[in-house]
C-alpha angles and dihedrals in degrees: 000000000000122000133212107269098188111058120224109268140173086268090070129090103248139170128188130040117332089220096049115141089221121061122185117192122191125194103202148169119215092218097044110111090212090055088048089054091046094051098078091041092054092044091052093047092049090051091048092051097035112167093016102074133057109208123203126190120199127183119248105161114186093210095175092066101020110052094185096047097093094043090050090050088051090055091051092048091047089052089048089057086059095045095257105102097127093047091053092042090055094045092049092054095040090054098033093137090060099050110149143084095306093054092045090053090048091050091051090050094047092048095042093244122150108251093200089059090051090052090050091049091051093048090049093045086232097165099035094099091050092049092045091049089055090048093048091049089051093050091049088051093052099259110157102157142015139298098026118171131200119196114199089340099311123108116242107223091187091073120203093332093067097034099096094049094044092048093048090050095050092045091050092050092048094052 
């Protein structure tokens, strides 16, 4: 079983209590259909265990097979710079079938983000090092596909299918 090689830090995108006994890390790709299928499952589990789980999302765009994955990650990172990461994250997954420039413009509009600044950030490659750092941390941790989940630092090889049971078990043991 692989373990998380890059510890959760203030640099990460997190939701839930910082001192939670249970930490769930997802390495994901906004265009990956399996990540898209995992999104509502994770959202439901986080709602069910509200206040007990710290959730971390890290970028792992599989650009070779998902041509919009890196651009979508840029949109999320741009939103994060404006304090709206989770809103953009949710919109990207909820509209996964429409990923592309039109959706990114709509997301900027809905979140009150300046589209011209996003375009500048993309042109400059402003978030590339952040996205690559997430990817490199994933590779060091044994991530080779998406989504890949780590629960309290240990990779879940059961994927989304075993997530609810694994999470319930860890929460029960931490109580």
